[in-house]
Wavefront OBJ file of the C-alpha trace (Angstrom):
o trace
v -1.658 -6.129 38.269
v 1.768 -5.813 35.772
v 0.510 -6.041 32.342
v 2.790 -7.294 29.759
v 5.481 -4.705 27.744
v 4.086 -4.084 24.401
v 6.577 -6.005 22.141
v 5.639 -8.814 24.460
v 1.888 -8.477 23.843
v 2.458 -8.203 20.186
v 4.385 -11.824 20.332
v 2.120 -13.533 22.281
v -0.830 -12.640 19.994
v 0.894 -13.815 16.910
v 1.652 -17.094 18.578
v -1.344 -17.710 20.522
v -4.248 -16.334 18.480
v -6.190 -18.800 17.249
v -6.818 -19.583 13.478
v -9.160 -16.449 12.210
v -11.850 -17.987 10.960
v -14.058 -14.754 10.716
v -15.836 -14.921 7.401
v -15.779 -10.909 6.932
v -12.126 -10.862 7.699
v -11.233 -13.641 5.381
v -13.790 -12.085 2.488
v -11.958 -8.599 2.795
v -8.303 -10.564 2.729
v -9.573 -12.199 -0.655
v -10.182 -8.447 -1.769
v -6.687 -7.740 -0.947
v -5.117 -10.451 -2.668
v -7.290 -9.819 -5.590
v -6.178 -5.780 -5.796
v -2.487 -6.846 -4.988
v -1.883 -9.592 -7.371
v -3.168 -7.321 -10.163
v -0.806 -4.733 -8.947
v 1.535 -6.685 -9.327
v 1.185 -7.794 -12.753
v 0.693 -4.341 -13.840
v 3.715 -2.738 -12.405
v 6.310 -5.487 -13.710
v 7.701 -3.318 -16.873
v 8.263 -0.191 -14.661
v 11.508 0.963 -14.308
v 11.831 0.676 -10.574
v 10.806 -3.042 -11.196
v 13.124 -3.895 -13.763
v 15.860 -2.247 -11.971
v 15.285 -4.285 -8.842
v 14.663 -7.652 -10.748
v 17.940 -6.996 -12.526
v 19.966 -6.291 -9.420
v 18.146 -9.427 -7.508
v 18.698 -11.636 -10.181
v 22.422 -10.921 -9.673
v 22.426 -12.796 -6.290
v 21.592 -16.496 -7.571
v 18.351 -18.053 -7.849
v 15.802 -19.890 -5.416
v 12.661 -21.804 -5.362
v 10.279 -18.545 -5.571
v 8.242 -16.987 -8.629
v 9.350 -13.403 -9.782
v 7.176 -11.003 -11.801
v 8.530 -10.786 -15.318
v 11.206 -13.198 -15.000
v 11.355 -17.470 -15.953
v 13.740 -18.150 -13.392
v 13.017 -18.373 -9.896
v 14.860 -16.529 -6.749
v 15.167 -16.972 -3.045
v 12.317 -15.939 -0.839
v 13.784 -12.426 0.175
v 14.883 -11.495 -3.125
v 11.532 -12.725 -5.093
v 9.426 -10.429 -2.259
v 11.982 -7.981 -3.012
v 10.932 -7.475 -6.607
v 7.060 -8.578 -6.355
v 6.494 -5.990 -3.602
v 8.634 -3.076 -5.715
v 6.114 -4.323 -8.772
v 3.131 -4.073 -6.505
v 4.133 -0.663 -5.488
v 5.638 0.712 -8.497
v 2.451 2.357 -10.184
v 0.945 3.658 -7.186
v -2.191 1.620 -7.411
v -2.211 -0.526 -4.570
v -4.132 -0.223 -1.178
v -4.202 1.799 1.676
v -4.935 1.175 5.212
v -5.888 3.757 8.328
v -3.920 3.976 11.275
v -0.821 2.543 9.818
v -0.927 4.867 7.081
v 0.481 2.041 5.072
v 0.158 0.676 1.568
v -0.168 -2.566 3.566
v -0.891 -5.548 0.779
v 2.202 -4.613 -1.328
v 4.194 -5.394 1.854
v 2.725 -8.737 2.805
v 1.211 -10.280 -0.053
v 4.585 -10.563 -1.696
v 6.498 -12.205 1.342
v 3.872 -14.298 2.076
v 3.725 -15.756 -1.713
v 7.392 -16.298 -1.125
v 7.677 -18.001 1.885
v 4.497 -20.690 0.898
v 5.777 -21.421 -2.508
v 9.217 -21.750 -0.651
v 7.819 -24.218 1.812
v 4.648 -25.537 0.321
v 2.354 -23.709 2.827
v -1.293 -23.598 2.029
v -3.774 -20.923 1.497
v -5.528 -20.919 4.571
v -2.048 -20.392 6.736
v -1.040 -17.478 4.117
v -4.576 -15.618 4.607
v -4.323 -16.271 8.348
v -0.677 -14.600 8.457
v -1.859 -11.809 6.051
v -4.764 -10.740 8.495
v -1.827 -10.953 11.245
v 0.308 -8.846 9.460
v -2.515 -6.241 8.903
v -3.370 -6.214 12.749
v 0.209 -5.481 14.156
v 0.741 -2.668 11.246
v -2.268 -1.244 12.665
v -1.711 -2.079 16.212
v 2.043 -0.057 15.528
v 0.691 2.824 13.600
v -1.714 3.623 16.025
v 0.609 5.074 18.386
v 3.140 6.479 16.094
v 0.639 8.289 13.611
v 0.108 10.501 12.265
v 3.167 12.257 13.802
v 5.465 9.757 12.498
v 4.057 10.088 8.848
v 3.778 13.886 9.056
v 7.565 14.289 10.146
v 8.425 12.510 6.783
v 8.822 8.912 7.469
v 7.225 6.512 4.642
v 5.143 4.209 7.005
v 4.971 1.451 4.328
v 8.184 0.900 4.746
v 8.719 1.746 8.556
v 5.807 0.422 10.181
v 5.415 -2.095 6.978
v 8.568 -4.075 8.027
v 7.403 -4.946 11.036
v 3.796 -6.120 9.732
v 5.509 -7.947 7.059
v 7.983 -9.673 9.990
v 4.913 -10.416 12.404
v 2.892 -12.169 9.011
v 6.204 -14.207 8.503
v 6.802 -15.603 11.770
v 3.139 -16.648 11.872
v 3.532 -18.305 8.528
v 6.787 -19.877 9.769
v 5.168 -20.882 13.283
v 7.940 -19.519 15.166
v 7.862 -19.793 18.895
v 7.054 -16.750 21.472
v 11.022 -16.189 21.951
v 11.658 -16.154 18.242
v 8.798 -14.214 17.128
v 9.687 -11.244 19.838
v 13.182 -11.795 18.367
v 11.701 -11.478 14.930
v 9.523 -8.311 15.544
v 12.832 -6.609 17.286
v 15.136 -7.614 14.588
v 12.462 -5.884 12.128
v 12.437 -2.723 14.018
v 15.868 -2.405 13.464
v 15.312 -2.530 10.177
v 12.775 -0.147 9.732
v 13.984 2.734 7.262
v 12.597 5.034 4.581
v 11.481 8.912 3.791
v 8.968 10.677 2.177
v 12.005 12.376 0.559
v 11.823 9.817 -2.152
v 8.427 10.380 -3.307
v 8.453 10.915 -6.883
v 11.427 8.696 -7.466
v 12.066 5.172 -8.485
v 13.509 4.541 -4.769
v 9.588 5.324 -3.543
v 8.428 1.858 -4.636
v 11.502 0.214 -3.475
v 10.447 0.891 -0.161
v 7.879 -1.649 -0.292
v 10.499 -4.350 -1.844
v 12.519 -3.505 1.095
v 9.906 -3.578 3.742
v 8.747 -7.391 2.284
v 12.150 -8.543 1.810
v 13.376 -7.481 5.306
v 10.192 -9.302 6.860
v 11.359 -12.639 5.320
v 15.068 -12.093 6.479
v 13.908 -10.881 10.129
v 11.835 -14.056 10.264
v 14.667 -16.607 9.238
v 17.375 -14.736 11.661
v 15.277 -15.330 14.696
v 14.322 -18.834 13.545
v 17.952 -19.555 13.644
v 18.799 -18.034 16.893
v 19.455 -14.573 16.395
v 18.578 -12.293 19.508
v 17.620 -8.909 20.203
v 15.965 -6.325 22.571
v 13.533 -7.494 24.495
v 11.469 -4.229 24.287
v 12.168 -2.299 20.783
v 8.894 -0.556 20.540
v 8.520 1.352 23.732
v 10.978 3.158 26.219
v 14.336 5.216 25.561
v 15.420 4.567 22.127
v 12.707 2.258 21.243
v 10.561 2.618 18.038
v 7.992 5.169 19.231
v 10.681 7.303 21.048
v 12.848 7.708 18.066
v 10.257 7.976 15.529
v 7.946 10.307 16.930
v 9.669 11.865 19.858
v 7.188 10.399 22.419
v 9.156 8.671 25.377
v 6.504 6.231 26.523
v 6.106 2.749 28.065
v 2.846 1.244 26.758
v 1.858 -1.688 29.210
v -2.071 -1.309 28.885
v -3.984 -4.046 26.981
v -3.263 -3.347 23.204
v -5.711 -5.812 21.768
v -9.399 -6.360 21.711
v -11.876 -8.900 20.480
v -12.295 -6.868 16.708
v -9.982 -6.985 13.910
v -8.442 -4.182 12.747
v -9.212 -5.248 8.853
v -12.810 -5.293 9.894
v -12.781 -2.227 12.094
v -11.130 -0.052 9.310
v -11.036 -2.331 6.348
v -8.585 -2.113 3.204
v -9.184 0.938 0.928
v -8.261 -0.175 -2.448
v -7.483 2.497 -4.949
v -9.353 4.119 -7.637
v -6.918 6.120 -9.205
v -3.329 5.151 -10.082
v -1.785 8.153 -8.384
v -0.802 9.048 -4.815
v -3.814 8.776 -2.315
v -3.147 12.301 -1.022
v -4.674 13.086 -4.379
v -7.825 10.915 -4.578
v -10.321 12.877 -2.610
v -10.105 16.088 -4.987
v -10.446 13.537 -7.870
v -13.309 12.094 -6.412
v -14.905 15.772 -5.874
v -13.959 16.839 -9.453
v -15.775 13.859 -10.938
v -18.691 14.526 -8.901
v -19.356 18.172 -9.347
v -18.490 17.590 -13.303
v -21.137 14.730 -13.525
v -23.736 16.736 -11.344
v -23.543 19.954 -13.324
v -22.782 18.154 -16.784
v -19.671 20.563 -16.624
v -17.535 20.592 -20.192
v -13.802 21.495 -20.075
v -14.231 24.589 -21.862
v -16.513 25.967 -19.248
v -14.318 25.805 -16.278
v -11.840 28.895 -15.838
v -9.693 27.633 -12.993
v -9.945 25.015 -10.128
v -8.809 25.267 -6.575
v -8.753 22.287 -4.054
v -7.731 23.262 -0.272
v -6.066 20.104 1.269
v -4.595 19.019 4.589
v -0.884 19.507 5.097
v -0.513 15.814 5.270
v -1.427 15.636 1.828
v 0.202 18.823 0.833
v 3.462 17.957 1.484
v 3.365 14.620 -0.422
v 2.808 16.720 -3.543
v 5.784 18.160 -4.716
v 5.157 18.419 -8.810
v 3.415 21.236 -10.385
v 4.834 20.422 -13.892
v 6.088 17.401 -13.822
v 8.011 15.475 -16.476
v 8.419 11.827 -15.319
v 5.784 8.875 -14.489
v 6.697 8.742 -10.933
v 6.707 12.643 -10.628
v 2.988 12.746 -12.273
v 1.765 10.393 -9.400
v 2.572 12.939 -6.660
v 1.352 16.104 -8.879
v -1.988 17.264 -7.688
v -1.990 19.610 -10.814
v -1.409 17.121 -13.253
v -3.975 14.378 -11.838
v -6.490 17.308 -11.686
v -5.624 18.542 -15.233
v -6.103 15.053 -17.001
v -9.581 14.286 -14.993
v -10.401 17.690 -16.141
v -9.616 16.945 -19.942
v -10.540 13.308 -20.030
v -13.159 12.668 -17.244
v -10.920 10.006 -16.137
v -7.410 9.090 -14.774
v -6.136 5.499 -15.786
v -2.589 3.704 -16.103
v -2.318 5.050 -19.595
v -2.050 8.512 -18.471
v 1.339 7.860 -16.728
v 3.425 7.318 -19.552
v 6.333 9.957 -20.516
v 4.113 10.834 -23.665
v 0.605 11.021 -22.054
v 2.320 13.839 -19.287
v 4.662 15.420 -21.686
v 2.727 15.679 -25.079
v -0.826 16.496 -24.619
v -0.673 20.346 -24.893
v -4.348 20.445 -23.497
v -3.170 18.752 -20.217
v 0.331 21.091 -20.163
v -1.699 23.937 -20.690
v -4.612 23.247 -17.727
v -1.620 22.792 -15.276
v -1.508 26.763 -14.421
v -5.194 27.234 -14.003
v -5.175 24.608 -11.035
v -4.495 25.422 -7.496
v -3.816 23.554 -4.562
v -3.524 25.334 -1.093
v -2.836 23.926 2.354
v -5.445 23.730 4.964
v -4.869 25.545 7.991
v -6.731 22.769 10.045
v -4.657 20.187 10.507
v -7.312 17.817 12.231
v -9.572 18.440 9.115
v -8.812 15.718 6.625
v -11.258 16.708 4.144
v -10.731 18.360 0.629
v -12.358 21.140 -0.132
v -12.797 21.833 -4.084
v -14.013 24.863 -5.941
v -14.304 24.959 -9.632
v -14.658 28.675 -10.932
v -16.479 28.711 -14.230
v -16.255 31.377 -17.163
v -19.804 32.660 -16.922
v -18.521 33.807 -13.151
v -20.435 30.920 -11.284
v -18.467 28.944 -8.367
v -19.660 25.464 -7.831
v -17.939 23.908 -4.917
v -17.815 20.118 -2.556
v -16.156 18.737 0.234
v -15.030 15.381 0.135
v -14.242 13.670 3.327
v -14.294 9.708 2.374
v -12.324 8.652 -0.891
v -14.013 6.234 -2.872
v -12.763 2.793 -1.004
v -12.733 3.345 2.154
v -14.911 1.425 4.483
v -17.641 3.844 4.315
v -17.356 3.923 0.429
v -16.548 0.580 -0.638
v -15.669 -0.988 -4.222
v -18.724 -2.847 -5.631
v -17.861 -6.361 -6.961
v -18.091 -4.773 -10.684
v -15.232 -2.070 -9.656
v -12.908 -4.425 -8.202
v -13.398 -6.813 -11.064
v -13.176 -3.807 -13.814
v -9.584 -2.597 -11.890
v -8.327 -6.141 -11.926
v -8.932 -6.534 -15.826
v -7.306 -2.949 -16.473
v -4.374 -3.800 -14.466
v -3.736 -6.973 -16.199
v -5.215 -6.259 -19.472
v -1.703 -5.443 -21.318
v 0.333 -8.640 -19.407
v -1.990 -11.551 -20.014
v -4.235 -13.336 -22.732
v -7.756 -13.531 -22.337
v -8.007 -17.340 -21.106
v -5.417 -16.194 -18.191
v -6.718 -13.232 -17.280
v -10.282 -15.004 -16.873
v -8.305 -17.938 -15.188
v -6.285 -15.725 -12.639
v -9.561 -13.544 -11.452
v -11.528 -17.037 -11.024
v -8.587 -18.314 -8.799
v -8.517 -15.374 -6.797
v -12.123 -14.986 -6.539
v -12.280 -18.554 -5.080
v -8.760 -17.955 -3.064
v -9.889 -20.334 -0.293
v -10.395 -23.325 -2.408
v -6.898 -23.372 -3.992
v -5.146 -26.433 -3.243
v -1.979 -24.571 -4.330
v -0.262 -21.226 -4.305
v 1.557 -22.223 -7.681
v -2.254 -21.552 -9.208
v -1.093 -17.973 -8.319
v 2.462 -17.308 -8.990
v 2.739 -19.380 -11.823
v 1.164 -16.072 -13.682
v 4.489 -13.993 -12.330
v 6.239 -15.790 -14.905
l 1 2 3 4 5 6 7 8 9 10 11 12 13 14 15 16 17 18 19 20 21 22 23 24 25 26 27 28 29 30 31 32 33 34 35 36 37 38 39 40 41 42 43 44 45 46 47 48 49 50 51 52 53 54 55 56 57 58 59 60 61 62 63 64 65 66 67 68 69 70 71 72 73 74 75 76 77 78 79 80 81 82 83 84 85 86 87 88 89 90 91 92 93 94 95 96 97 98 99 100 101 102 103 104 105 106 107 108 109 110 111 112 113 114 115 116 117 118 119 120 121 122 123 124 125 126 127 128 129 130 131 132 133 134 135 136 137 138 139 140 141 142 143 144 145 146 147 148 149 150 151 152 153 154 155 156 157 158 159 160 161 162 163 164 165 166 167 168 169 170 171 172 173 174 175 176 177 178 179 180 181 182 183 184 185 186 187 188 189 190 191 192 193 194 195 196 197 198 199 200 201 202 203 204 205 206 207 208 209 210 211 212 213 214 215 216 217 218 219 220 221 222 223 224 225 226 227 228 229 230 231 232 233 234 235 236 237 238 239 240 241 242 243 244 245 246 247 248 249 250 251 252 253 254 255 256 257 258 259 260 261 262 263 264 265 266 267 268 269 270 271 272 273 274 275 276 277 278 279 280 281 282 283 284 285 286 287 288 289 290 291 292 293 294 295 296 297 298 299 300 301 302 303 304 305 306 307 308 309 310 311 312 313 314 315 316 317 318 319 320 321 322 323 324 325 326 327 328 329 330 331 332 333 334 335 336 337 338 339 340 341 342 343 344 345 346 347 348 349 350 351 352 353 354 355 356 357 358 359 360 361 362 363 364 365 366 367 368 369 370 371 372 373 374 375 376 377 378 379 380 381 382 383 384 385 386 387 388 389 390 391 392 393 394 395 396 397 398 399 400 401 402 403 404 405 406 407 408 409 410 411 412 413 414 415 416 417 418 419 420 421 422 423 424 425 426 427 428 429 430 431 432 433 434 435 436 437 438 439 440 441 442 443 444 445 446
């Protein structure tokens, strides 16, 4: 039996898959939208967002709402700005297999297309789940090697997921959808060399924007290679050094959003730090630790995390989000880590935090297949307490409660919306399936 080529399977599934009515998938999708909208709003004043917004605004107006502006832009440019904002504070969700920040890329693209074309929320949610599925299916074959090599999967894998979601929402046919995927694979770029800079959140904006552009190019007749993912010079070959033709059936009956779930973030910093922070908070609470009782902290982390965290003594907001030392120092001294800890004043002018940096050590783990974090806290009395953290808070195994999701939402929008708008938007997002218009959401961007 001859199986279809990889990209043909993707295109066929995107076009032929019936409307997704799985209640659990919808519930998780609503959670993803709630989390992402709050991140878009919270990131609107970030320098990366402001620069991207100012730049995008130079290229004309359109029909789509942009965070922080009263004007509207074209759908690609609105997605560019809003996705940059969603990822600007590194507070947006993660996704297994794909190793992406999926919703920061998908939600802005779909909101822009929906606003431009007057699509309903049910179509948007369906397209969002499709985009997640494609990100995961491609991520499965390239990661973790792709991510470990230095590629930023949010941008490289994310753009293909974004294009797939947009193709589905625009109801492209099979030929157009395959071309859309192929076009987007040529737009895949972005390296982890940019972690700790303002370009890192731009990667999410670029992937979101290019997903829309790829879909419209395909809709208007631009053709592309029929198998861009596998084979010689294919996406997998170029991005992983594995020349392979994948012809087995890559889809099964279980949606990836249900199998793996989305992983909202507990802390507004790189996900590579979270297990250590979870472990330290656990130990501090269990042993009633005070800051002055701690001599030093050591955390042993896998290489895939270690390499992301380059800044032992950060001086900028972006660097602090990729600093194990800084984030641990804040947790140790304050018992929490919040958005207010990532201002220039908070980073550079708190003597107790700066003094603590030298008492924190991060060690690279030899076992590359073990993704746990091993934390040891050395006390002034000579005692050593430790723990190993396997699952981060927010994963399917340790999901957020309703109250935790609500608390994060209000923390994100606290400085940007008045009390009534905060409550109204939260209730809209809580009852997303009943909204009659995307404008109920996008009006808060303006």
